[in-house]
C-alpha positions in Angstrom: 71.8 139.2 48.2 71.1 142.7 46.8 68.1 142.9 49.1 70.3 142.0 52.1 72.7 144.8 51.3 69.8 147.2 50.8 68.3 146.2 54.1 71.6 146.5 55.8 72.2 150.0 54.6 68.7 151.2 55.2 68.8 149.8 58.8 72.1 151.4 59.4 73.1 148.4 61.4 74.5 144.9 60.9 72.2 142.2 59.6 72.1 139.0 61.7 73.0 135.7 60.2 70.3 134.4 57.8 70.0 131.1 55.9 70.0 131.2 52.1 70.1 128.7 49.3 72.5 129.8 46.6 73.7 128.3 43.4 77.3 127.0 43.2 79.5 127.7 40.2 79.2 124.0 39.2 75.4 124.3 39.1 74.7 122.6 42.4 72.8 124.2 45.2 74.3 124.9 48.6 73.0 126.3 51.8 74.8 129.2 53.6 74.4 131.4 56.5 75.1 135.1 55.5 75.6 138.0 57.8 76.9 141.6 57.4 79.1 143.8 59.4 79.7 147.6 58.8 83.2 149.0 58.5 83.2 152.2 60.4 85.7 155.0 60.4 85.3 158.0 62.6 81.6 157.0 63.3 81.0 156.8 59.6 80.2 153.7 57.5 83.1 153.1 55.2 81.9 149.7 53.8 80.2 146.4 54.5 81.7 143.0 55.3 79.6 139.9 54.2 80.2 136.8 56.2 79.3 133.4 54.5 79.2 130.0 56.3 78.5 126.8 54.4 75.7 124.9 56.2 74.9 122.4 53.4 75.9 119.3 55.5 74.0 120.6 58.5 70.9 121.3 56.4 71.2 117.8 54.9 71.4 116.3 58.3 68.4 118.3 59.5 66.4 117.2 56.5 67.3 113.6 57.2 66.3 114.0 60.8 63.0 115.6 59.8 62.3 112.8 57.2 63.0 110.2 59.9 60.8 112.0 62.3 57.9 112.1 59.8 58.5 108.5 58.9 58.5 107.5 62.6 55.2 109.5 63.1 53.8 107.6 60.1 54.8 104.3 61.5 53.4 105.1 65.0 50.2 106.4 63.4 49.7 103.3 61.3 50.6 100.8 64.0 47.4 99.0 65.4 49.1 98.6 68.8 49.3 101.2 71.5 52.9 102.5 71.5 54.0 104.8 74.4 57.4 106.3 75.2 58.3 107.4 78.7 61.0 109.5 80.2 63.1 108.4 83.2 60.4 109.5 85.6 57.6 107.4 84.0 56.2 110.5 82.3 54.6 110.1 78.8 56.6 111.6 76.0 54.8 110.0 73.0 51.3 108.6 72.7 50.4 107.2 69.3 46.9 107.0 67.8 46.8 103.3 68.8 47.1 104.3 72.4 44.4 106.9 72.0 42.1 104.2 70.6 43.0 101.6 73.2 42.9 103.7 76.4 40.5 106.6 75.4 42.9 109.4 76.3 43.9 112.0 73.6 47.6 112.8 73.1 47.1 116.3 74.5 45.6 114.9 77.8 48.5 112.6 78.6 51.8 114.2 77.5 53.8 114.8 80.6 51.6 112.7 82.8 52.7 109.6 84.8 51.5 106.6 82.9 50.8 104.6 86.1 48.4 107.2 87.3 46.3 106.9 84.1 46.1 103.2 83.0 46.6 101.2 86.2 44.5 100.5 89.3 45.5 99.0 92.7 45.2 95.4 91.4 47.9 95.9 88.8 49.8 98.9 90.1 52.8 97.0 91.6 53.1 94.9 88.4 53.0 98.0 86.2 55.6 99.8 88.3 57.8 96.7 88.3 57.5 96.6 84.5 58.8 100.2 84.1 61.5 99.7 86.7 62.7 96.6 85.0 63.0 98.4 81.7 64.6 101.4 83.4 67.2 99.0 84.8 68.1 98.4 81.1 66.3 95.1 81.1 63.8 94.0 78.4 60.3 92.9 79.3 59.1 90.0 77.1 55.4 90.0 75.9 53.3 89.5 79.1 49.6 89.1 79.5 48.1 91.6 82.0 45.3 94.1 82.5 45.2 97.9 82.0 42.4 100.3 82.4 40.7 102.8 80.0 39.8 106.3 80.6 36.2 105.3 81.5 37.5 102.8 84.1 36.8 99.7 82.1 39.5 96.9 82.2 41.2 95.8 79.0 43.2 92.6 78.5 46.6 93.4 76.9 49.9 91.9 76.1 52.6 94.4 77.1 56.3 94.4 76.1 59.0 97.0 76.8 62.5 98.0 75.9 64.9 100.7 77.1 65.7 103.6 74.8 69.5 104.1 74.7 71.4 106.9 73.1 74.9 105.6 73.2 75.3 104.4 76.7 72.8 106.9 78.1 69.3 105.7 79.1 66.8 108.3 77.8 63.5 106.5 78.3 61.3 103.5 77.8 59.1 102.3 74.9 56.1 100.2 75.9 53.9 98.4 73.4 50.4 97.3 74.4 48.4 94.8 72.2 44.7 94.6 72.8 43.8 90.9 73.3 40.2 91.4 74.5 38.7 89.4 71.5 41.3 86.7 71.9 40.6 86.3 75.6 36.8 86.2 74.9 37.4 83.6 72.2 39.6 81.5 74.5 36.9 81.7 77.2 34.3 80.6 74.7 36.5 77.7 73.5 37.0 76.6 77.1 33.3 76.6 77.6 32.7 74.6 74.3 35.5 72.2 75.3 33.8 71.6 78.7 30.4 71.1 77.1 31.9 68.7 74.5 33.6 66.8 77.3 30.3 66.5 79.1 28.6 65.5 75.9 31.2 62.8 75.2 30.8 61.4 78.7 27.1 61.4 78.3 27.4 59.6 74.9 29.8 57.0 76.4 27.4 56.5 79.4 24.4 56.3 77.1 26.2 53.8 74.8 27.1 51.6 77.8 23.6 51.7 79.2 21.9 51.1 75.9 24.3 48.3 75.1 23.8 46.7 78.5 20.0 47.0 78.4 19.8 45.7 74.8 22.0 42.7 75.6 19.5 41.4 78.3 16.6 40.8 75.9 19.0 39.4 73.3 20.2 36.8 75.8 16.6 36.0 76.5 15.8 35.7 72.8 18.7 33.4 72.2 17.7 31.3 75.2 14.1 31.0 74.0 15.1 30.0 70.5 17.2 27.2 72.1 14.1 26.1 74.1 11.9 26.2 71.0 14.4 24.0 69.1 14.5 21.6 72.1 10.6 21.6 72.1 10.6 20.8 68.4 12.8 17.8 69.0 10.4 16.6 71.7 7.3 17.2 69.5 8.7 15.6 66.4 8.4 11.9 67.4 4.8 12.4 68.8 3.8 14.3 65.6 5.2 11.4 63.5 2.8 9.1 65.3 -0.1 11.4 64.9 0.4 12.4 61.3 -1.2 9.2 59.8 -4.5 10.1 61.5 -4.6 13.6 59.8 -6.0 14.2 56.3 -3.6 15.0 53.5 -4.0 18.8 53.8 -3.4 18.8 57.5 -0.5 16.5 57.2 1.2 18.8 54.6 0.6 21.9 56.7 2.0 20.3 60.0 5.0 18.8 58.2 5.8 22.1 56.4 5.5 24.0 59.7 7.6 21.6 61.8 10.3 20.8 59.2 10.6 24.1 57.3 8.7 27.2 58.6 9.5 27.0 62.3 13.2 26.0 61.9 13.6 28.8 59.2 12.0 31.4 61.5 14.2 30.3 64.4 17.2 30.6 62.1 16.2 34.2 61.2 15.8 35.0 64.9 19.2 33.5 65.8 20.9 35.3 62.9 19.4 38.7 63.9 20.3 38.2 67.5 23.9 37.4 66.5 24.0 40.4 64.2 22.6 42.7 66.9 25.1 41.3 69.4 28.0 42.2 67.0 26.6 45.7 66.6 26.4 46.2 70.4 30.0 44.9 70.8 31.2 47.3 68.1 29.4 50.2 69.8 30.9 49.4 73.1 34.4 49.0 71.6 34.0 52.5 69.9 32.8 54.1 73.1 35.7 52.7 75.1 38.4 54.0 72.7 38.5 57.3 74.4 38.9 55.8 77.9 42.1 53.9 77.2 45.2 55.9 77.8 47.8 56.1 75.0 51.3 54.7 75.7 53.4 56.9 73.5 56.7 55.5 72.4 58.9 55.5 69.2 57.3 53.1 66.7 59.1 51.7 63.7 56.2 51.9 61.2 58.0 49.9 58.5 58.5 47.0 60.9 54.9 47.3 62.1 53.5 47.2 58.6 55.6 44.2 57.6 54.3 42.4 60.7 50.7 43.3 59.8 51.2 42.0 56.2 52.4 38.7 57.6 49.1 38.2 59.3 47.4 38.8 55.9 49.9 36.6 54.0 47.4 33.8 53.3 44.8 36.2 51.7 47.6 38.1 49.9 49.0 34.9 48.4 45.6 33.5 47.6 44.6 36.6 45.6 48.1 37.1 44.2 48.3 40.7 45.4 51.4 42.7 44.7 52.3 44.7 47.8 54.8 47.6 47.7 56.1 49.1 51.0 58.1 52.3 50.7 60.4 53.7 53.3 58.3 54.4 56.4 59.6 56.7 59.2 59.5 56.2 62.9 56.7 58.1 64.8 56.0 58.7 68.4 52.6 57.0 68.9 50.7 54.3 70.8 51.9 51.0 69.3 48.6 49.1 69.9 46.7 51.9 68.2 49.0 51.9 65.2 48.7 48.1 64.9 44.9 48.5 64.8 45.0 51.3 62.3 47.2 49.5 59.9 45.4 46.1 60.4 42.0 47.7 59.5 43.3 49.7 56.5 45.3 46.8 55.0 42.6 44.3 55.7 40.1 46.6 53.9 42.5 47.1 51.0 42.8 43.3 50.5 39.1 42.5 51.0 37.9 45.1 48.4 40.2 44.3 45.6 38.7 43.8 42.2 38.7 40.0 41.4 38.9 40.8 37.6 42.4 42.3 37.8 45.7 41.6 39.6 45.6 43.4 42.9 48.1 46.1 43.8 48.6 47.7 47.2 51.1 50.4 48.0 52.1 51.8 51.4 54.0 55.0 51.5 54.8 57.9 53.9 56.0 61.5 53.8 57.3 63.4 56.7 56.9 67.2 57.0 57.8 69.7 59.8 54.4 69.3 61.6 53.2 65.8 60.7 53.9 62.5 59.0 51.4 61.4 56.4 50.8 57.7 55.6 49.0 56.5 52.4 47.6 53.1 51.6 46.7 53.0 47.9 44.9 50.1 46.2 43.6 49.4 42.7 40.4 47.8 44.0 36.7 48.4 43.4 36.8 52.0 44.5 33.9 54.0 46.0 31.2 55.9 44.1 31.2 59.7 44.6 27.7 59.6 46.2 29.0 57.2 48.8 32.1 59.1 49.9 30.3 60.8 52.8 29.5 57.4 54.4 33.1 56.1 54.4 33.8 57.0 58.1 30.2 56.8 59.4 29.6 54.1 62.0 27.6 51.0 60.8 27.5 52.4 57.2 28.9 50.3 54.4 29.2 51.2 50.8 29.2 49.3 47.6 28.4 45.7 47.1 27.7 43.9 50.4 29.5 40.7 49.8 32.2 41.1 52.5 31.3 40.3 56.2 31.6 43.1 58.7 29.7 45.7 60.8 31.0 48.8 59.0 33.0 49.9 62.1 36.6 49.4 60.9 37.1 52.9 59.5 35.3 54.7 62.4 37.7 52.9 64.7 40.7 54.1 62.6 39.4 57.6 62.5 38.9 57.7 66.3 42.5 56.4 66.9 44.1 58.8 64.4 42.3 61.8 65.9 43.5 60.8 69.4 47.0 61.1 68.0 46.3 64.7 66.8 46.0 63.5 63.2 43.6 63.6 60.3 42.3 60.9 58.0 40.7 61.2 54.5 39.7 59.1 51.5 40.2 59.6 47.8 38.6 57.1 45.5 37.2 56.4 42.1 34.7 53.7 41.2 36.5 50.9 39.3 39.9 52.7 39.8 40.8 52.2 43.4 41.1 53.9 46.8 43.7 55.8 48.7 43.3 56.2 52.4 45.6 58.8 54.0 46.2 59.6 57.6 48.6 61.8 59.6 50.3 61.5 62.9 51.3 64.7 64.6 55.1 65.2 65.0 54.4 67.2 68.2 53.5 64.0 70.1 55.9 63.8 73.0 56.7 60.9 75.4 55.4 62.1 78.7 56.8 60.9 82.1 56.2 57.2 82.2 55.3 57.2 78.5 51.6 57.7 79.0 49.0 60.1 77.9 45.4 59.8 78.9 
């Protein structure tokens, strides 16, 4: 303050208003504007008038505005997206680092420029102008996929969204946000290519399975026919050999008798057994290959009623083995009823078949519904599966453990294929001598299409 007076006197004229920070009587700091005026009398300075104006609130407001501006600059600088603000004439007001990185223009190059002249080309010009006009009309543009262009002329896939900037009721500009989706679009294109290749591969596998099965069946039919002919031939030969045997020496008689009565019938039995086994394998292979061709008829399925009906078909085995079966509350799902019947029939049949005969069997069926999917669990206290065999559980024609139960090893592969077609997953948890829990999910996003079908 002393310096102010001194400067005033030395200058011989009034000092304009200046901002000062002074200490209040109570110890707090306040901001003031201070100015001086001379008191003149007969052209002579008779004194000085000091004018003080409290500007503490104004300075506080200015400080808050500056802090918000710095914060906003920090947010815009840290944002990975391109954020651009425009005035009412489509001219660029702000251009954040994300915009510099995305479009290749520096901030200094674009401020005041019309954005449509920089990042558009004829193919998207009308769409870009329409975007800005929509926002200028105080509308909001929801995230939309489109194309914009970089400084070097290369196109870039973006999602653009925009909102008007309003100060009170006055429209002062537009904020536009551009998100680079180049990598996502590239990944989507690659996924579509993979999906097309997978579809072709699946069709080739199905066709291959059909051809192989058909071509394998022909020689099997021939083998079965020839074994029948051989058995018929043996029946014709047997009476004649009975007449001829007395004329053979002992060694020859034993050899012919052994061949006709034991060796040849046994060999024919092995051939017929192998043919039957191979025929079952071929049928299983065809059944698996056809699963993907049958359309799914989606409808609400009461899983508790379906499980109870399935258990009725197994009632004899359950009663014979004195199995204790517990069925928890099971929710309704939208699924293909036939598929669900096959899934539950295979899983429950396996649970019964592979119980440990040395202890009372227990089977528990439970379910749990979450937001995205419904999980079903079939738990048993049966033989269990060794750790080294777990990777074979869902493999076609692969069976684990003791082979004393008839089957081709295709039950769980069928179940897996059916569950996957419903958008679900299936997995197995087991311990040898403890039991097995098979769990599968059905997606809650399955919807009943028109007519109730889905291919």
